[in-house]
N, C-alpha and C positions, 0 to 999 in steps of 0.2 A: 702282803707281798707275795705270800703264796696266791690269793686271790686273784690279785692281780695278774700274776702267770696262768694263772684255770681264765680266765674271762680273756686273755690274750692283746691284755692292756699292757704289759712290761718287757723292758729289754731282759737282760740278763738279770737273776733277781739267787739273792745269796739267803736262806733264811735260817735261823742259828736258832738250834734248839727248840721249833715251832710248837705251841697250843694248840686242840682242836683236831690231836688221834690221840687222844685216850678213850677208853672205854670203860661201863662196869663203874668195878669201886674207884678207877682210874680218876674219874672225874671224881667224886664225893674226895678223894684221898689231896688233889689240887687246894679245893676249897677249904678241906678243912687244916689242912696244916699250912697253908697263906694267909688265909683271915687272919686267926690267931696269930699269926709273925706284925702283919702290918701294925694290930692291933698294942702289940709290943713294942713297938718299935716306935710306935706313935705315945705311949705312957712314958718310954725312958727318952723320948727326942730333947730334953735340959737338959743330960747325964748322957748322949751319943759319943760325942766327944772323947768324951773320957773315959766311955766305954770300950771305942773302936781303939783309943789309945792304947790297949793290953790287948796281948793274943789271945788271953783265954777268953775277953769278950766278945773279938771279932769273931773267935773258931764258935762259939755259942750260940752268936746273932744268926750267922751265913753258912753252916753247917749244911741246910737242906740246898743252896744255891751256889757251893764254890768247893771244890775239889780240896782243895787250899788255902782255909780262908785268913790262917793266922798267919801265911806269906801276904797276904795286899796288907797294904799301907792304910794306917790305922786310918790320918788325915782324909784319903779318898773315901773309904768304905763310912766316915761320919757322914761328906757330903752325899754319896750315895743314899745310906739310909734318911737322911732327912727329905731329900727329894721326896720319896716315897714317903714320908710323915707325910710332906707337904700335898701332897699330891690326893687332892677332893674328889676325885673319882676314880682313884683306886678299888674300893670293896664294889661299887660299880661290875666294874670290868670285871673283873673276878668274878664274879656271881654270873656275868653274859655270856665270857669263857667258860667256866665252868658246865654252864648251862645252854650253850647252844649247839647248834649245830655241828657235827663230827664236818672237818675237810670234805671236803670235794675233789676229786681228779680234775687234771686238766679238760675242755673244752678243746682247748685250739692253741694250746704254749708251745712256741715255734724256737723262745729265745732258752739261752742253756738256765737251767736252773738247777742249782746245789743246795744242799741240806747237811746241814754241820749239827753235828750232834755231841755232847758230851758223855762221855761212858759212864761217869761219874756225876751223871744229873739225877739231884733228888728231887726233882716238883713236875717235869713231864721225863716220864721215864725213858731207858736204853729201850726200852722193848718196844716200844712210839717209833722209834725210827722207823721200823718194817710195816708200818701202818703207811707211813709219811711216803717212801716209797711207793709202795702196794697204791697209793695216790697218785702221784705224781711217778708214773716209769718210766719216765724220759730224763728222772734226776738223779745226778750223783749224788752218794752218800758221801760229806766228807765224816768220818772218824775224829773229835781229839780227844787224846787218852788226854790223863789225868785232870782230865777239864768237867769240872759241874754243868752247871744251866748256863752258866757265863763267859762261854769260852772267850768273848773279849778282856776279862777278869783273868782268868786262871791259865791262858795261852795266845795274850795279846799277839804276841808276830805272827803267832800260825794263821790266827785271826786275818791279819792286814793281808795275809800269801792267800789264801785261798777266797778273801775280798778282791784284790787284785785280778789274782787268775783266771776266776769267774770273770768279774766282767770288764775283763780286756781283751774282749773283742776282735 
């Protein structure tokens, strides 16, 4: 969505913990931690319902993505992880993201842009939010306290409020 905003081809945009603002070792970190996680989830797919039904299992599998993985619903986590395991293009997507160009700032965005970031994001690290705001200086940065990479998991009501506030022009 940020690319559409950059091109001036979008209305109001909300980007949650967007990729593409990493530098140096952060690219390697992104790829080197996410690729093995995807492989692990695929290997565990037959047992995901049982594993995610357990607080310790959810915590182990989602520690990088959620600030409070133990608090998430086990059935929800199982569905999310099975979807990830079944997505055939995820490996090429991760490689493309990790090796792609850094996000560019806007050429002509007129619509509001809100960039939301989890303070406990362990995938797209919080220091990347500063780079995002520098690339999109007209954007508003919203910090999700006690949230990991997916604020819609950790802070669902707040996420809904941020999206509705940003898009109700």
